[in-house]
C-alpha positions in Angstrom: 26.7 8.4 -25.7 27.7 5.5 -23.0 26.9 8.2 -20.1 23.4 8.6 -21.4 22.9 4.8 -21.8 24.1 4.2 -18.2 21.7 7.0 -17.0 18.7 5.5 -18.9 19.6 2.1 -17.5 19.9 3.1 -14.0 16.5 5.1 -14.3 14.9 2.0 -15.7 16.3 -0.1 -12.8 14.9 2.4 -10.4 11.4 2.4 -11.9 11.5 -1.4 -11.8 12.4 -1.4 -8.1 9.8 0.9 -7.2 7.1 -1.0 -9.2 8.3 -4.3 -7.4 7.9 -2.8 -4.0 4.6 -1.2 -4.8 3.2 -4.4 -5.9 4.7 -6.3 -3.0 3.1 -3.7 -0.6 -0.3 -4.0 -2.3 -0.3 -7.7 -2.2 0.7 -7.6 1.6 -2.2 -5.3 2.4 -4.6 -7.4 0.4 -3.5 -10.5 2.2 -4.1 -9.0 5.5 -7.7 -9.0 5.2 -8.1 -12.7 3.9 -7.4 -16.3 5.2 -5.7 -18.1 6.3 -4.7 -16.3 9.5 -1.8 -17.6 11.4 -2.6 -16.6 14.9 0.3 -18.1 16.8 2.8 -16.8 14.4 1.1 -13.3 14.9 1.3 -13.5 18.7 5.1 -14.6 18.5 5.9 -11.6 16.3 3.8 -9.2 18.4 5.8 -10.2 21.5 8.9 -9.7 19.5 7.8 -6.2 18.2 6.2 -4.9 21.7 8.1 -6.4 24.4 11.4 -6.6 22.6 11.3 -3.0 21.5 10.0 -1.6 24.7 13.4 -1.0 26.5 14.9 1.0 23.7 11.6 3.0 23.3 11.7 3.8 27.0 15.3 5.0 27.0 15.0 6.9 23.9 11.8 8.7 24.9 13.0 9.7 28.4 16.4 10.9 27.0 15.0 12.8 23.9 12.1 14.3 25.9 14.4 15.7 28.5 16.8 17.0 25.9 13.9 18.9 24.2 12.6 20.2 27.4 16.0 21.7 28.3 16.4 23.5 25.3 12.7 24.8 25.5 12.9 25.6 29.0 16.0 27.6 28.7 14.6 29.8 25.8 11.2 30.1 27.4 12.6 31.4 30.8 14.8 33.9 28.9 11.6 35.2 27.4 9.6 34.9 30.6 7.2 32.5 29.3 8.4 29.2 31.0 4.7 28.5 32.0 4.3 27.5 28.4 6.8 24.7 28.4 3.9 22.1 28.8 2.2 23.6 25.8 5.3 23.3 23.6 6.3 19.8 25.0 2.8 18.4 24.1 2.8 19.8 20.3 6.5 18.9 19.7 6.2 15.5 21.3 2.8 14.2 20.4 2.5 15.7 16.9 6.1 15.0 15.6 8.9 13.8 17.8 7.3 10.9 19.6 5.9 9.2 16.4 9.1 9.8 14.4 11.4 8.9 17.1 9.6 5.6 18.1 9.2 4.8 14.4 13.0 5.3 13.8 14.1 3.2 16.8 11.7 0.4 16.2 12.7 0.5 12.3 16.5 0.1 13.3 15.7 -2.9 15.2 12.8 -4.5 13.4 14.1 -3.9 9.9 17.3 -5.5 10.7 15.9 -8.5 12.3 13.2 -9.1 9.8 15.5 -8.7 6.8 18.1 -10.9 8.2 15.7 -13.6 9.1 14.0 -13.7 6.0 17.2 -13.3 3.8 18.7 -16.4 5.6 15.5 -18.2 4.7 15.9 -17.1 1.2 19.5 -18.2 1.0 18.7 -21.7 2.5 15.6 -22.2 0.1 13.0 -22.3 3.0 10.9 -19.8 1.2 11.0 -22.0 -1.9 9.9 -25.0 0.4 6.9 -23.1 1.5 5.8 -22.5 -1.9 6.3 -26.3 -2.9 4.3 -27.3 -0.1 1.5 -24.8 -1.4 1.9 -22.2 1.4 1.8 -18.5 0.3 5.0 -17.0 1.9 3.5 -13.6 2.0 0.5 -14.7 4.1 2.9 -17.0 6.3 5.7 -14.6 6.8 4.7 -11.0 6.0 1.3 -10.8 7.1 1.8 -11.9 11.0 4.6 -9.4 11.2 2.6 -6.7 9.5 -0.3 -7.0 11.8 1.8 -7.5 14.9 3.8 -4.2 14.1 0.4 -2.2 13.4 -0.5 -3.2 16.9 2.8 -2.8 18.6 3.9 0.5 17.1 1.0 2.7 18.1 1.3 1.4 21.8 4.9 2.0 21.8 4.3 5.5 20.4 1.7 6.2 23.3 4.3 5.0 25.8 7.1 7.2 24.4 5.2 10.3 24.2 3.9 9.9 27.8 7.4 9.5 29.2 8.7 12.1 27.0 6.0 14.6 28.3 6.5 13.5 32.0 10.4 13.9 31.6 9.8 17.5 30.4 7.8 18.1 33.7 10.7 17.1 35.7 13.0 19.4 33.7 10.5 22.2 34.4 10.9 21.8 38.1 14.6 22.5 37.7 13.6 25.9 36.2 11.1 26.7 39.0 8.1 25.7 37.3 5.7 23.9 39.4 4.3 20.5 38.4 0.7 22.0 38.4 1.5 24.8 36.1 3.4 22.4 33.7 0.4 20.0 33.4 -2.1 22.7 33.0 -0.4 23.9 30.0 0.1 20.4 28.6 -3.5 19.0 29.1 -4.8 22.3 27.6 -3.1 21.3 24.3 -3.6 17.6 24.5 -6.6 17.9 22.2 -8.2 15.4 20.0 -6.8 16.9 16.9 -3.3 17.0 18.3 -3.5 13.3 19.5 -5.1 12.4 16.0 -2.1 13.8 14.1 0.4 11.9 16.2 -1.6 8.8 16.4 -2.3 8.2 12.7 1.4 8.3 11.8 2.4 5.1 13.5 0.2 2.9 11.3 1.7 4.3 8.2 5.2 3.7 9.6 4.4 0.2 10.5 3.3 -0.8 7.2 6.4 1.0 5.6 8.9 -0.8 8.1 7.5 -4.2 7.6 7.0 -4.2 3.9 10.4 -2.8 3.3 12.1 -5.4 5.5 10.3 -8.3 4.1 10.6 -6.9 0.5 14.5 -6.8 1.0 14.6 -10.1 2.7 12.6 -11.8 -0.1 14.7 -10.2 -2.7 18.2 -10.8 -1.0 20.8 -13.0 -2.9 24.3 -13.7 -2.8 24.5 -15.6 0.5 25.6 -14.1 3.7 27.2 -11.0 2.1 23.9 -10.4 0.1 21.8 -10.8 3.5 24.3 -8.3 5.0 23.7 -5.7 2.3 20.0 -6.1 2.1 19.8 -5.7 6.0 21.7 -2.5 5.7 19.6 -1.2 2.9 16.6 -2.1 4.7 17.3 0.1 7.7 18.3 2.9 5.5 15.3 2.9 3.4 12.9 2.5 6.5 14.5 5.4 8.4 14.6 7.7 5.3 11.1 6.5 4.4 9.7 7.5 8.0 11.0 11.0 7.7 9.4 11.3 4.2 6.2 9.8 5.1 6.1 12.1 8.3 6.2 15.0 6.2 3.6 14.0 3.8 1.3 12.9 6.7 1.8 16.1 8.5 0.9 18.2 5.3 -2.3 16.0 4.6 -3.6 15.9 8.0 -3.0 19.6 8.4 -4.9 20.3 5.2 -7.8 18.0 6.3 -7.9 19.7 9.7 -7.8 23.1 8.2 -4.6 24.1 10.1 
């Protein structure tokens, strides 16, 4: 009997947590289309998200793109189809690897930073002070970060995709595949539908990353230790959430496009 009570209690807490996060996300999206709009804070967060994440995205994209190209080029060479390397690189990177890799890298940085910052503000009662002065903390703290990442993540994804595909071309040269042959295959499959599949995902990832990080920061308690726990949970939830969202988006978009 105590075991059943514990299971029911755990399930109840889980439902309450999901409900709290869902309501927080809906409120965030609703506030994004209303006033007031904090332009200076949004620009500051855009710089933090875009410029601050650019280096790690560049390194990750180049390394991951070349690692993928090496695997593909080896197998394609053995089967006599190395001319298809550009085709497989575009499909793999643009549709799946690029958005997910960029999202994971940005999530690991942004989730930790946002949760730690808002958690520290919660611990020092700064968020309560905003409420006391009549300022909506979601509009002041969450919305600028959401808008900034909605702009930054798609841009970072495009940059990451381009570098990964270009890196695949250099790998192709090592397997005696000419630059022209590689790009003929790549551009042939760089179709609007493939680009659409890859470029819609970052918008969902951006909302997921920011709402998760801000929600954990707002709900953190217990001082420095509580902020540390919230930061860890934020990164884990955002990373796993990106993988789950990727599967859902892929299935839905493939069904819509008739693939």
